[in-house]
Each structure stands twice: as C-alpha cells, then as structure tokens.
C-alpha positions as CSV (number, residue, x, y, z in Angstrom):
1,M,-144.5,49.7,63.6
2,K,-144.5,53.1,65.4
3,K,-142.7,51.5,68.4
4,L,-139.9,50.2,66.2
5,L,-139.5,53.7,64.6
6,V,-139.4,55.4,68.0
7,I,-136.9,52.8,69.4
8,T,-134.6,53.3,66.4
9,M,-134.7,57.1,66.8
10,L,-133.9,56.8,70.6
11,L,-131.0,54.4,70.3
12,P,-128.4,57.0,69.4
13,G,-129.5,59.1,72.4
14,C,-128.8,56.1,74.7
15,G,-125.1,56.0,73.7
16,Y,-125.4,53.0,71.4
17,I,-123.6,53.8,68.1
18,P,-122.5,50.8,66.1
19,S,-118.8,50.8,65.3
20,V,-118.0,51.4,61.7
21,P,-114.5,50.4,60.6
22,T,-112.5,53.4,59.2
23,L,-111.2,53.1,55.8
24,Q,-107.6,54.2,55.1
25,P,-105.9,54.3,51.7
26,H,-103.2,51.8,51.0
27,R,-99.8,53.5,51.0
28,I,-97.0,51.8,49.0
29,D,-93.3,52.0,49.7
30,I,-91.6,54.5,47.4
31,Q,-87.9,54.5,46.7
32,Q,-86.5,57.6,44.9
33,G,-83.1,58.5,43.8
34,N,-79.7,56.7,43.6
35,F,-79.0,54.0,46.2
36,V,-75.2,54.1,46.6
37,T,-73.6,51.1,48.2
38,Q,-70.3,50.7,50.1
39,D,-69.0,48.6,47.2
40,M,-69.7,51.4,44.8
41,I,-68.0,54.0,47.1
42,A,-65.0,51.6,47.5
43,K,-64.4,51.7,43.7
44,L,-63.8,55.5,43.8
45,K,-60.2,56.8,44.0
46,P,-59.0,60.4,43.9
47,G,-58.0,61.5,40.4
48,M,-60.7,59.4,38.6
49,S,-62.3,61.1,35.6
50,R,-66.0,62.1,35.6
51,S,-66.8,59.2,33.2
52,Q,-65.2,56.7,35.5
53,V,-67.2,58.1,38.5
54,R,-70.4,57.9,36.5
55,F,-69.6,54.3,35.5
56,A,-69.1,53.4,39.2
57,L,-72.0,55.3,40.8
58,G,-74.4,55.8,37.9
59,T,-75.8,59.1,36.7
60,P,-76.2,61.6,39.5
61,L,-79.7,62.7,40.6
62,I,-78.6,66.4,40.7
63,M,-76.1,68.0,38.4
64,D,-76.4,71.7,39.2
65,P,-75.3,74.0,36.2
66,F,-74.1,76.6,38.8
67,H,-71.9,74.1,40.6
68,A,-70.4,72.0,37.7
69,D,-67.8,70.4,39.9
70,R,-70.4,68.9,42.3
71,W,-72.6,65.8,41.8
72,D,-75.3,64.9,44.3
73,Y,-76.6,61.3,44.7
74,V,-79.8,61.5,46.9
75,Y,-81.8,58.5,48.1
76,M,-85.2,58.6,49.9
77,L,-87.4,55.7,51.1
78,H,-91.0,56.4,52.1
79,R,-92.9,53.6,53.9
80,K,-96.6,54.0,54.3
81,G,-96.4,57.7,53.4
82,E,-93.7,58.5,56.0
83,L,-90.0,59.2,55.3
84,A,-88.2,56.2,56.6
85,E,-84.7,56.8,55.2
86,Q,-82.8,59.5,53.5
87,R,-79.2,59.5,52.3
88,R,-77.0,61.9,50.4
89,V,-73.6,61.4,48.8
90,T,-71.8,64.4,47.2
91,V,-68.9,63.9,44.8
92,L,-66.7,66.9,44.3
93,F,-64.4,67.3,41.3
94,K,-61.5,69.6,40.6
95,G,-61.5,70.1,36.8
96,D,-62.2,66.7,35.4
97,E,-60.7,64.7,38.3
98,L,-62.4,63.4,41.5
99,E,-61.2,65.4,44.5
100,R,-63.3,64.1,47.4
101,I,-66.5,62.4,48.6
102,E,-68.8,63.8,51.2
103,G,-72.1,62.8,52.7
104,D,-73.9,60.0,54.6
105,I,-72.0,57.1,53.1
106,V,-68.2,57.3,53.3
107,P,-65.5,54.7,53.0
108,G,-65.6,52.3,55.9
109,S,-69.4,52.4,56.5
110,N,-71.3,49.1,56.7
111,I,-74.2,49.9,54.3
112,T,-74.1,47.3,51.5
113,A,-77.6,46.7,50.1
114,P,-80.9,48.6,49.6
115,P,-83.7,47.8,52.1
116,A,-85.7,44.7,51.2
117,Q,-89.2,45.2,49.9
118,E,-92.0,43.8,52.0
119,K,-94.0,41.1,50.2
120,K,-97.7,41.0,50.8
C-alpha cells in the first residue's frame, strides 16, 4: 500500500499529468438593433414624411432629442461572443421631409437578407 502511495506522489514529478478537457461556456449568437434591407432602402424617396419612413424602415433604434432631424438604425451581430457584423444607416430629415440617407447600406448595395441562424 505504501508503494502505491509513493508511486502516485511521484508521477506528477515525472511529467505525467493526465489531460483534463477545459470547459468553456456556450456563447449564443446575438442580433441587436434594426436590420435594414436593400428592399427597405429602395422604398425611400426624398420628400417622404417621417411616418412614411417609419412605416418603411420601422422604429429607429436611436432618436436623439438633441438631433431631432436624425434617425439612426444600428444593427450588430455577435457570434460566439465576438462582433461579427455591424451596420449603421442614418436617415436625415429637413423639417418633416426625408432629405437624405447615409451609412453602410445605400441604394445599389447587394444586401438583401439578415444572416441565417446556425441550427444545432
């Protein structure tokens, strides 16, 4: 019995360490914000009212009270805890009418659908 105890105590000193699998938490894909498609952008025309823009794009993620003529549509996709995609579309008004669109998605881009969710 003493020999077994001595051998067990000496094994780590000989470089033998059994491999233990490391556990990592599962990280889910997280989509946040407004996903604006090319079809949605194509519906916008200069001179449209705020309610027409809201109908076409949905409620903006950011409506800053200090910049009442600016709406920001932000979209972020995190995969396994890492930022995989980020987009921003800014809609600018002059009074109550649409003046212009700025950002990552503009008329003529080829983005048409949100990324597909991986099924496990």
